[in-house]
DRENZAMAR-194174 format. One line per 10 residues: for each residue x, y, z of C-alpha. Coordinates in steps of 0.1 Angstrom, whole numbers, plus 5000, padded with zeros to 4 digits. Layout:
<sites>
X/Y/Z; ...
</sites>
This chain:
<sites>
9015/7846/1075; 9042/7817/1072; 9032/7817/1037; 9057/7806/1011; 9062/7847/0997; 9096/7859/0989; 9093/7888/1013; 9091/7858/1042; 9116/7839/1027; 9141/7869/1026
9124/7876/1069; 9130/7835/1077; 9166/7836/1061; 9176/7874/1083; 9157/7864/1108; 9182/7833/1111; 9214/7852/1105; 9208/7871/1131; 9204/7848/1152; 9239/7828/1141
9258/7862/1147; 9238/7862/1181; 9249/7827/1191; 9280/7831/1175; 9289/7860/1195; 9274/7850/1233; 9300/7820/1230; 9329/7840/1227; 9316/7860/1250; 9317/7827/1272
9346/7819/1261; 9367/7850/1273; 9349/7843/1308; 9365/7810/1311; 9380/7800/1348; 9420/7801/1341; 9423/7756/1340; 9395/7756/1311; 9422/7775/1291; 9451/7752/1281
9484/7764/1287; 9513/7764/1266; 9532/7732/1268; 9553/7721/1289; 9578/7695/1289; 9591/7682/1319; 9625/7666/1328; 9618/7629/1333; 9633/7613/1359; 9665/7593/1365
9658/7574/1394; 9626/7556/1408; 9626/7544/1443; 9665/7545/1448; 9669/7527/1412; 9681/7538/1380; 9655/7545/1352; 9661/7537/1319; 9638/7553/1284; 9612/7528/1269
9600/7528/1237; 9561/7535/1231; 9541/7511/1218; 9517/7515/1183; 9493/7525/1200; 9506/7548/1225; 9523/7568/1202; 9492/7579/1179; 9475/7586/1218; 9501/7607/1223
9498/7629/1192; 9465/7639/1203; 9474/7639/1243; 9472/7670/1257; 9509/7667/1276; 9538/7637/1269; 9538/7601/1273; 9566/7586/1276; 9575/7547/1295; 9608/7538/1312
9618/7515/1337; 9636/7503/1364; 9644/7462/1351; 9621/7457/1380; 9590/7479/1370; 9570/7495/1344; 9572/7530/1354; 9542/7560/1329; 9545/7590/1331; 9522/7618/1316
9525/7649/1322; 9492/7667/1319; 9488/7706/1306; 9450/7710/1309; 9423/7694/1327; 9407/7667/1301; 9393/7632/1298; 9412/7618/1277; 9433/7607/1313; 9415/7579/1321
9422/7553/1352; 9447/7526/1344; 9425/7505/1350; 9403/7507/1316; 9433/7510/1294; 9439/7472/1313; 9404/7465/1303; 9404/7474/1269; 9435/7449/1270; 9410/7421/1274
9430/7419/1310; 9410/7409/1339; 9405/7427/1370; 9409/7421/1401; 9427/7437/1444; 9411/7475/1430; 9424/7492/1466; 9442/7520/1480; 9472/7515/1496; 9500/7535/1514
9534/7537/1506; 9567/7532/1525; 9567/7579/1526; 9529/7576/1530; 9513/7588/1501; 9485/7573/1485; 9479/7552/1454; 9452/7531/1437; 9460/7498/1438; 9443/7472/1415
9459/7436/1403; 9458/7428/1361; 9451/7390/1348; 9468/7390/1312; 9438/7364/1295; 9448/7336/1292; 9469/7328/1322; 9500/7346/1312; 9512/7378/1334; 9501/7391/1358
9509/7430/1373; 9503/7443/1404; 9491/7485/1389; 9499/7511/1417; 9486/7547/1403; 9483/7590/1413; 9484/7619/1402; 9495/7653/1416; 9493/7685/1406; 9521/7715/1405
9511/7718/1448; 9516/7683/1451; 9483/7675/1461; 9475/7642/1455; 9447/7620/1435; 9437/7588/1433; 9402/7593/1410; 9405/7606/1380; 9371/7628/1378; 9381/7638/1415
9414/7655/1395; 9394/7664/1366; 9365/7680/1383; 9391/7694/1404; 9415/7710/1375; 9383/7724/1361; 9372/7740/1388; 9407/7758/1394; 9407/7740/1431; 9442/7717/1415
9472/7737/1397; 9487/7727/1366; 9504/7714/1352; 9500/7671/1360; 9519/7641/1365; 9500/7614/1362; 9526/7581/1373; 9508/7551/1368; 9531/7516/1382; 9529/7486/1367
9552/7455/1384; 9546/7420/1375; 9531/7399/1407
</sites>
């Protein structure tokens, strides 16, 4: 039955072609039924804030690394300062694993991480915060972050945000806010 004959080779290739076509049709069917949270949304351009906690903001240039990251990011990335602290604002148009915790960025840059905790600010908003210590005894930063969806629901855990967004429990677009200030 599995002899290397012309008929068997033609049948084998025909069966693979039919199987490939069936797989393609199945994937198109599944993709058309996916939840709205998984479908890409049109690029949303949000206006940058002019103030943060009552202080005027001014934009900062993105570093080369940030520019490369922003090219593939499903949203926008901007850096701003009020003269005391740096804000990184990321608008996200669809659930993505590219939105990762700030702690990962700082660790990737060689910072030592300490004092991780959840904190309430003066307005009662919950933030995930940590201290980032620059290698060689350099700069010490207090970094806090959170993600807010279009309905005002906040997340301090990126993974919790991602799964809520994928499952349709958190409407987009989303705003990820990271605030870093020197200690």
